[in-house]
C-alpha positions as CSV (number, residue, x, y, z in Angstrom):
1,X,13.2,4.5,-15.0
2,X,12.1,2.0,-12.4
3,X,9.4,2.6,-9.8
4,X,9.9,1.1,-6.3
5,X,6.7,0.5,-4.3
6,X,7.2,-0.6,-0.7
7,X,4.5,-2.5,1.2
8,X,4.0,-2.2,5.0
9,X,1.2,-3.2,7.3
10,X,2.0,-2.2,10.9
11,X,4.7,0.0,12.3
12,X,4.6,-1.0,15.9
13,X,6.5,-3.0,18.6
14,X,5.9,-6.7,18.0
15,X,3.3,-8.1,20.5
16,X,4.2,-11.5,21.9
17,X,0.7,-12.7,21.0
18,X,1.0,-11.7,17.3
19,X,0.6,-14.6,14.8
20,X,1.3,-12.9,11.5
21,X,4.6,-11.5,12.6
22,X,5.7,-10.7,9.1
23,X,3.2,-7.8,9.1
24,X,5.3,-5.8,11.7
25,X,8.1,-3.4,11.4
26,X,9.2,-1.7,14.6
27,X,9.2,2.1,14.9
28,X,13.0,2.2,15.1
29,X,13.4,0.0,12.1
30,X,11.0,2.1,10.1
31,X,12.8,5.3,10.9
32,X,16.1,3.7,10.0
33,X,14.7,2.4,6.7
34,X,13.3,5.9,5.7
35,X,16.6,7.5,6.6
36,X,18.5,4.9,4.5
37,X,16.2,5.4,1.5
38,X,16.7,9.1,1.5
39,X,20.5,8.5,1.8
40,X,20.3,6.2,-1.2
41,X,18.5,9.0,-3.1
42,X,15.0,7.5,-3.2
43,X,12.3,10.2,-3.3
44,X,8.6,9.6,-2.7
45,X,6.0,10.4,-5.4
46,X,2.3,9.7,-5.6
47,X,0.5,7.2,-7.9
48,X,-0.8,10.2,-9.8
49,X,2.8,11.3,-10.5
50,X,3.6,7.8,-11.8
51,X,0.5,7.7,-14.0
52,X,1.3,11.1,-15.4
53,X,4.8,9.9,-16.2
54,X,3.4,6.8,-18.0
55,X,1.0,8.9,-20.0
56,X,2.7,12.2,-20.6
57,X,6.3,11.6,-19.6
58,X,6.5,14.2,-16.8
59,X,9.8,14.4,-15.0
60,X,10.3,12.2,-12.0
61,X,13.2,11.9,-9.5
62,X,15.8,9.3,-10.6
63,X,14.7,6.8,-8.0
64,X,10.9,7.3,-7.5
65,X,9.4,5.6,-4.5
66,X,5.9,5.0,-3.3
67,X,5.4,4.0,0.3
68,X,2.2,2.0,0.9
69,X,0.4,0.6,3.9
70,X,-2.4,-2.0,3.8
71,X,-5.4,-2.4,6.1
72,X,-5.6,1.0,7.9
73,X,-4.0,0.2,11.2
74,X,-4.1,2.9,13.9
75,X,-0.3,2.7,14.3
76,X,0.1,4.4,11.0
77,X,-1.4,7.6,12.5
78,X,0.6,7.5,15.7
79,X,3.9,6.1,14.5
80,X,4.5,5.8,10.7
81,X,3.0,9.0,9.4
82,X,4.8,11.3,11.9
83,X,8.1,9.7,10.9
84,X,7.3,10.2,7.2
85,X,6.1,13.7,7.6
86,X,9.2,14.7,9.5
87,X,11.2,13.6,6.5
88,X,9.1,15.3,3.9
89,X,7.9,11.9,2.6
90,X,4.4,10.9,1.3
91,X,2.4,7.7,1.7
92,X,-0.6,5.9,0.4
93,X,-2.9,3.9,2.8
94,X,-5.3,1.2,1.5
95,X,-8.4,0.9,3.7
96,X,-10.7,-2.0,4.3
97,X,-13.9,0.0,3.8
98,X,-16.2,-2.3,5.8
99,X,-14.0,-2.2,8.9
100,X,-13.2,1.5,9.3
101,X,-13.1,2.3,13.0
102,X,-13.1,-1.4,13.8
103,X,-10.4,-4.1,14.0
104,X,-8.7,-6.5,11.7
105,X,-11.7,-8.9,11.9
106,X,-10.7,-10.7,8.6
107,X,-7.8,-12.2,10.5
108,X,-9.9,-14.1,13.0
109,X,-6.8,-16.0,14.4
110,X,-4.8,-12.8,14.8
111,X,-4.5,-10.3,17.7
112,X,-7.2,-7.8,17.1
113,X,-5.9,-4.2,16.9
114,X,-7.7,-0.9,16.2
115,X,-8.1,0.5,12.7
116,X,-8.3,4.1,11.8
117,X,-11.5,5.9,12.5
118,X,-13.3,8.0,9.9
119,X,-12.3,11.1,11.7
120,X,-8.6,10.3,11.7
121,X,-8.8,9.3,8.0
122,X,-10.1,12.7,7.1
123,X,-7.5,14.4,9.2
124,X,-4.7,12.4,7.6
125,X,-6.2,13.1,4.1
126,X,-6.0,16.8,5.0
127,X,-2.3,16.3,5.9
128,X,-1.5,14.8,2.5
129,X,-2.0,11.1,2.9
130,X,-3.5,9.4,-0.2
131,X,-6.1,6.8,0.3
132,X,-7.2,3.8,-1.7
133,X,-9.2,0.6,-1.4
134,X,-8.3,-2.7,0.1
135,X,-11.7,-4.2,-0.6
136,X,-14.8,-4.0,1.5
137,X,-14.3,-7.2,3.5
138,X,-10.7,-8.0,2.8
139,X,-11.7,-10.9,0.5
140,X,-9.2,-12.9,-1.7
141,X,-10.7,-11.6,-5.0
142,X,-9.4,-14.5,-7.2
143,X,-10.9,-17.1,-4.9
144,X,-14.6,-15.9,-5.2
145,X,-17.0,-15.7,-8.1
146,X,-16.4,-12.8,-10.4
147,X,-19.6,-11.1,-9.5
148,X,-18.7,-11.2,-5.8
149,X,-15.2,-9.8,-6.6
150,X,-16.7,-7.0,-8.6
151,X,-19.1,-6.2,-5.8
152,X,-16.3,-6.1,-3.3
153,X,-14.4,-3.6,-5.3
154,X,-17.3,-1.4,-6.3
155,X,-18.8,-1.4,-2.8
156,X,-15.5,-0.4,-1.3
157,X,-14.9,2.3,-3.8
158,X,-18.4,3.8,-3.3
159,X,-18.1,3.7,0.5
160,X,-14.7,5.4,0.5
161,X,-15.7,8.0,-1.9
162,X,-18.6,8.9,0.3
163,X,-16.3,9.2,3.3
164,X,-13.5,11.1,1.5
165,X,-15.6,13.3,-0.8
166,X,-13.2,12.6,-3.7
167,X,-12.6,9.9,-6.3
168,X,-11.0,6.7,-5.1
169,X,-9.1,5.1,-8.0
170,X,-6.4,3.1,-6.3
171,X,-6.7,-0.6,-5.1
172,X,-4.5,-3.0,-3.2
173,X,-5.6,-6.6,-3.9
174,X,-6.2,-8.2,-0.5
175,X,-3.6,-10.9,0.2
176,X,-2.1,-9.8,-3.2
177,X,-4.6,-12.3,-4.6
178,X,-5.4,-11.5,-8.2
179,X,-5.4,-12.8,-11.8
180,X,-6.3,-11.5,-15.3
181,X,-10.0,-11.7,-14.6
182,X,-9.7,-9.7,-11.3
183,X,-7.6,-7.1,-13.0
184,X,-10.2,-6.7,-15.7
185,X,-12.9,-6.3,-13.1
186,X,-10.8,-3.8,-11.2
187,X,-10.7,-1.6,-14.3
188,X,-14.4,-2.0,-14.8
189,X,-15.0,-1.0,-11.1
190,X,-13.2,2.3,-11.9
191,X,-9.7,1.7,-10.5
192,X,-6.8,3.1,-12.6
193,X,-3.9,1.7,-10.5
194,X,-3.7,-1.5,-8.5
195,X,-0.9,-3.1,-6.5
196,X,0.1,-6.6,-5.5
197,X,3.2,-8.3,-4.0
198,X,5.7,-10.1,-6.3
199,X,8.9,-8.5,-4.9
200,X,9.9,-6.6,-8.0
201,X,10.1,-3.0,-9.3
202,X,8.0,-1.5,-12.1
203,X,8.7,-0.1,-15.5
204,X,6.8,2.4,-17.5
205,X,5.2,-0.4,-19.5
206,X,4.1,-2.3,-16.4
207,X,0.4,-2.9,-16.4
208,X,-1.0,-0.2,-14.0
209,X,-3.5,-2.8,-12.7
210,X,-0.7,-5.2,-11.7
211,X,1.9,-2.9,-10.1
212,X,4.5,-4.8,-8.0
213,X,5.6,-4.1,-4.4
214,X,8.4,-5.1,-2.1
215,X,7.4,-6.1,1.4
216,X,9.5,-5.3,4.5
217,X,9.2,-6.9,7.9
218,X,10.8,-6.9,11.3
219,X,13.4,-9.5,10.5
220,X,15.1,-7.3,7.9
221,X,18.3,-5.3,8.7
222,X,19.3,-2.3,6.7
223,X,21.7,-4.5,4.8
224,X,18.8,-6.8,4.0
225,X,16.8,-3.9,2.6
226,X,19.8,-2.7,0.6
227,X,20.3,-6.1,-1.0
228,X,16.5,-6.5,-1.7
229,X,16.5,-3.2,-3.5
230,X,19.6,-4.0,-5.4
231,X,18.3,-7.4,-6.6
232,X,14.9,-5.9,-7.5
233,X,16.5,-3.1,-9.4
234,X,18.6,-5.4,-11.6
235,X,16.1,-8.1,-12.0
236,X,14.8,-8.4,-15.6
237,X,11.2,-7.1,-15.8
238,X,9.9,-8.8,-19.0
């Protein structure tokens, strides 16, 4: 059993002024990718499903898939989530707790775009979107002092729990920047599953505080996506 976790940021047309162009997938590409994944027999699950499989061996679909989004961009609400919902698929959004209702201020050199408001986050939660933390200020956690990293994770979790009224136990490391110390701190801060990049799939024995994701961007064709998934599925995961 291998778990595939996909990483997205923005599902929107690519603005000419955008600098971090790899963070975009167009709406048409996204819909084509979701249709292809369903055709290839991938089925979405939640992180809770995967953790229950690890701990108790509950039954999962043969190709379990988690679709994740970092940052909390407003286009998730208007574009990505309607496409997912129409296909009966689920998603997890990782929020920058200190910028809810603001813009992507951590990317000072990037085009500033609106992030989800608290009201829309609650509405999406009620529609089945799962939410996790992407830090409080989108800080690269392995590049700051351990006490600063711990505060980032704890402060974000507390803020999001106050907003959502429920436990927040999922974390996406900002910039996928993490190490053994950061993973230990994440567990201390109360997170039970954390994701990074690394372009691989996950096994039952994969450290739940170091789950790997595959990133998609606007340059990828469906054949590119197929090849990426095939390589990741057959790559050794020692």
